[in-house]
N, C-alpha and C positions, 0 to 999 in steps of 0.2 A: 492498410486498414483505414477505413474512413470513420471519422468522428462527426457527430452532429453537435456542433457548438451552439449553445443556446444564446439567446439575445443578450444575456448578461455580460457577454464578452465585450460588448460595445459600451458598457457602463464604465464610469470612473470608479475604481474599487478603492474604498477608503478604509483606513484603520479606525475602529471605533471602540469605545469602552475603556474602562480603567484597567490598569495592569492588575492581574490577579496574584502575581508574585513577581519577584525581581526580574525584570526583563521580559515578562510575558503579557500579551494582550489578546483579547478576543477580537476576531476579525469577522466582519460581515461581508460576504462576497456576492450577495444578491440572492433574494428569495430565501430558500431554506438552507442554502450553502453557507457554512461558517467554518471557522478554523481557529487555531491557537498559534500565535506567532511568538517564538521564544528566541531572544537574542542573547549572546554572551554579555555579561555585565561589563567586561573590559576586553580589549584586544581583538575585536571582530575584524577579520581581514576580508570579509565578503563571501566566505564560504557558507552555503546554505543547503539544507536537505528537505525535500518534500516527503512527508510521512503519510502513507496511505494504509488505512485500516482494513482489516479482514471482513468477511461476510457477517452482516447483522451486528457488527460491533460499532465502535465510535473512536473518536480521536484519542481518548485516553487509553484504550485497549484494556484487556483483562487484567485485573489487579493493578491498574494504573501503569501498565507495562510500557506503553508508548510514551507516556509523559516521562517516565523514568529514563527511557532511551533519549528523549529530547534533552533532558537535564544533563545526561552524561555527555551528549554532543556539545552542549553549551559550555561545559567545563573544559572542553578542548578548543573552544573558540569558534564553534560551528553553530550557526543559527538554524532554526527549523520551523516549518509550517506543517502542522498536523491537522488535516481537514476532516469534516464530517460529511460524508456523501449524502446527497439529496435522496430522500426516500428510504434511508437506511441508517444514517449516522446517529444512533441513540441506542445504547446497550439494552435499554428497557423496551425498545420498540419491537412489536411482534408482527405488524403488517408491513412486509418488505415490499417497497414499490420502486426500487431502483432497477436499472438495467446496466449492462456492461457499457453500452454507448453513453449512458448518463454518467457513469463513473469516469469514462475517458474525457467527457466534456468538462466535468468538475475538475479533473486533474489539470487540464489545459488552462482553465480559468485561474486555478491556484498558481500554476507555473508563471503565468503572465503577471499575476500580482507580485510574486516574489521578485521577478526581474525588474519591476518598477520601484522596488524599495531603494531608497538612498543608501549607498554603500554596498549593495549587493553586486557580486561579480558574476556576470552571465557565463563566464568560462569555468566557474567553479560551483556549478549547481548539481546536486545529486538527487536521486530518487530512492526511497526505501518503501518496500511493500511487504506485507505479511499475509500469507495465504492468498485469498482472492485479491487482496491489495497488491501482492506480488504480480499476479496476472495483470492487474491494472497498470502497474509500473512497466511491465513488459510491453503492453499494448501502447502506452504513451511513448515509450522509447522507440518502438517500431514506427509509430506515426511521425515522430520527429527525431530522426536518427542522430542529429547533432545537439539535441536539447540538453542532455545530461552527460556530464563528465564521468559520472559513476552511477551505477545502479546496484542496489543490494536487495536481495530477496530472502525472506524467511519463509520456509515451509510452503513454497509457492506451487500453485497450479502451473503446469507446463504442457506443451504439445497441443493436442486437439481439445480446446476448452469446452466445446459442446459435449464431447464424449465424456469428459470428466464431470461436468456439471449436471449431466442427465443420467449418469451411471452410478454404480455403487449404491450407497444408502440413500442417494437422492433419486434413484430411478423411479420409485413408486410415487414420490412427490411430483416429479416431472410429468409422469404419465397422467396423474390426476389433474394437474394444471392444464395439460394439453386437452384433456377431455372436458373439463368443466370451467376452465378459465382460472381457477385458483387451486393450489395444492397446499397441503399442510405437512409440516415436518416438525417432529419433536427433537430438539437438541438436548439430549439427556443431561440432567444436572444443571440446565441453564434455563431454556424457555422453549415454547412452541411457537413457530412462526408460520405465516402464510406467504406463499410465493405466487406471483402471477405468471400466466402463460408468457407474457412479454419478457419476463426475466430470463427464462430458459431460452426463448427464441433469440435473444440478443447475443448469444454465444455462437450461433450458427456461423460457420465459416471463419471463426477466430482461430488462427494458427499462431500460437505463442512462440513456437520454435522459429517460425519465419520472422516474427517480430524481434526476437533476440538477435537473429542473424543480421537484421538491419540496424540495430543499435551500434553506434560507432565508438562508444565509450568503454570504460572499464566495467568489470562485472564481478560480483561476488554472490554466491548462493550459500545460505546457511540452513541446515536441516538436521533434525534429530533422527537417530536410527530407528526410533519407534513411531515415526510419523506415519499416518494412515495413507497419505498420498504417495504415489509412485516416486521412487528414488531414481532420478534420471540424470544426475549431475555429470557423470562420465560422458553421457551422450550430448547434453546441451553445451558443455564447455567447448566441444568441437565446433559449435555454431557461432560462438562469440567472436567478433572481429577485434574488439579492443583488447589491450593488454595493460595490466594483468587480467586474466579471466581465471577465477579461483573458486573453489568450493570447500566448505568446512562441514564435516559430519560430526555431530555431538552424540557420542555413544549413550544410549539409554533415554535420550530426550524425546518427548512426544511432540505433537503438532504445535503446541503452545509452549514448548520448552519447560513444561512442569512449573509454570509461573505461580501456581497456587501451592507449590511445595518448595519453598525457598531453600530448604535444607539440601535439596538435590544439587543445587549450584548450577543447573542447566541454563536457567534464564540469565543469570549473571555472566555465564560463559558466552552466551550468544551476544549479549550487550558488549562485553569486552572485546570480542573478536570484531564485531561490527564497527565500534567506535575507533579501535586501533587502525582498522583498515581504511576507514573514511578519513581519519586524521592524516594518514600517510598518502592516500591516493587522490583526495579531492583537491 
């Protein structure tokens, strides 16, 4: 899979801004690309995870879920960088101008920034992706097979990315974008977004199963039994090269692990499983 790295890869990437909480800083990675870097207060051994958000979301995630994941990782001595993708990374944004290629380029920019941090261990770098962020993590791992010691997916797109991203409840939006250049999609209970023809076109030829097969590191997939995306863990685990290659199915959990229903315990379960696994395997 080819990525089109932007010119910002040639820039010196600097940490800027004051810490917003203990150990956390806002990072400017060039242009619209920015992130949050959270390091453990004590005892950091160089382990770090790149956190990639889902479609039309941002670095914090729904109900601050990704920030909560980052804080749970920090409590185990693991640093993290959670980025906001260009053209997308704002939960209030409705005009989505990202592409899959752009997501991959942003991921590579962020990975290189992490590797340049004093104290970071290049051999103990992980990637986490949720939903479309999971597809992005797979694409990045396939493009750079030895880049990540471990990859964790939550509710990820797998297989033929173009078929998934232009099918189902996205089919009408994709057809409209193909015809007019821009498609509209209502995400019930959240917001109505516009998507460009280029967004859908960027998934053509993207085989996420092939990307997983090229990833040399460890692998974990976490999904809820009520996720609307296809459940293919038994199939994709056969493709993974690294060991361990594992999957966790959380009974009754939806695509976002019912994060807005804390009493369900599903989100806390997903965090616990993920942090325990990364603490053990990274």
